[in-house]
C-alpha positions in Angstrom: 12.7 1.2 8.3 13.1 4.9 7.6 16.5 5.6 5.1 16.4 2.0 4.2 17.4 1.2 0.5 14.1 -0.2 -0.8 15.9 -0.9 -3.7 14.4 2.1 -6.3 15.3 2.0 -9.3 16.5 -1.4 -9.4 14.1 -3.7 -8.4 10.3 -3.9 -8.4 8.8 -6.1 -5.5 10.6 -9.1 -5.5 11.7 -8.5 -9.2 14.8 -7.1 -10.7 14.1 -4.6 -13.0 16.2 -3.7 -15.9 19.5 -3.7 -14.4 22.5 -6.1 -15.2 23.1 -6.7 -11.5 20.2 -8.7 -9.6 21.8 -8.4 -5.9 19.4 -7.7 -3.3 22.2 -7.3 -1.3 21.6 -4.4 1.3 18.8 -4.3 0.4 14.8 -4.2 2.0 12.8 -6.6 0.6 8.8 -6.2 0.6 6.4 -8.3 2.5 4.1 -8.5 0.3 3.6 -8.0 -3.8 1.2 -8.0 -6.7 0.7 -9.0 -10.2 0.1 -6.4 -12.9 -2.9 -8.3 -13.3 -3.9 -6.9 -10.2 -2.7 -3.3 -10.2 -0.1 -1.0 -11.5 0.8 1.6 -8.7 0.7 1.2 -5.2 -0.2 4.3 -2.9 1.1 3.7 0.4 -1.5 4.0 3.1 -1.5 3.5 7.4 -2.2 0.7 9.5 -6.2 1.1 10.8 -6.7 1.9 14.2 -10.2 3.6 13.7 -13.2 3.0 15.7 -15.7 2.5 13.2 -14.0 -1.0 11.7 -13.4 -3.3 13.8 -12.3 -6.2 11.6 -9.4 -3.9 10.0 -8.0 -2.9 13.2 -4.2 -3.2 13.3 -3.8 -3.8 9.2 -2.5 -1.4 6.8 -4.5 -0.2 3.9 -3.3 0.6 0.8 -4.8 1.3 -2.8 -3.6 0.8 -6.3 -3.8 4.3 -8.2 -4.7 2.6 -11.5 -6.9 0.3 -10.5 -8.2 2.1 -7.1 -8.3 -1.5 -5.3 -8.2 -1.0 -2.0 -5.8 -4.0 -0.1 -4.9 -4.9 3.8 -1.9 -6.6 5.0 -1.6 -8.0 8.5 1.2 -6.1 10.4 2.5 -9.1 12.1 2.3 -11.3 9.3 -0.4 -13.2 7.3 -1.6 -12.6 3.7 -2.7 -9.6 1.8 -6.5 -9.6 1.5 -8.4 -6.9 -1.4 -11.2 -5.1 0.4 -13.0 -3.8 -2.5 -12.4 -1.2 -5.5 -12.6 2.3 -4.6 -13.7 3.7 -8.0 -11.1 6.9 -7.8 -7.4 7.2 -8.3 -6.3 7.3 -4.5 -3.0 9.3 -4.4 -3.0 9.4 0.0 -3.9 8.3 2.9 -4.2 10.3 5.9 -5.5 10.0 9.4 -7.3 12.3 12.2 -7.2 13.0 16.0 -9.5 10.3 16.3 -7.2 7.5 14.4 -10.4 7.5 11.2 -8.4 6.9 8.3 -8.6 9.5 4.9 -8.2 8.9 1.5 -7.5 11.3 -1.3 -8.1 11.2 -4.7 -6.6 12.8 -7.8 -10.0 14.7 -8.9 -9.7 16.4 -5.6 -12.1 14.9 -3.1 -10.8 13.4 0.3 -13.0 10.2 1.6 -13.1 8.7 5.1 -13.1 5.4 5.5 
């Protein structure tokens, strides 16, 4: 939901973050979260509809900036799944005219998924 209140800076995932008031009233809470044992900073992604990897079709791909782990999340419910480790610090996702996804890294290269 564009323009919604996702709880910044009161919540981290589904957990109250350093505030006296832990009310979630009026907030849009996440559909999934992972612990700090798995990662530390989500780099938002895109839903995959590309031609190259049919098993990922319709899944939201995102990554963790600190660990470089790549995750999928089904758009219609289901569990988050770690796809692998990228070996980079992902900073952004993009899509070309053929619906192929790309990941940019903090060091400059852009990688096609």
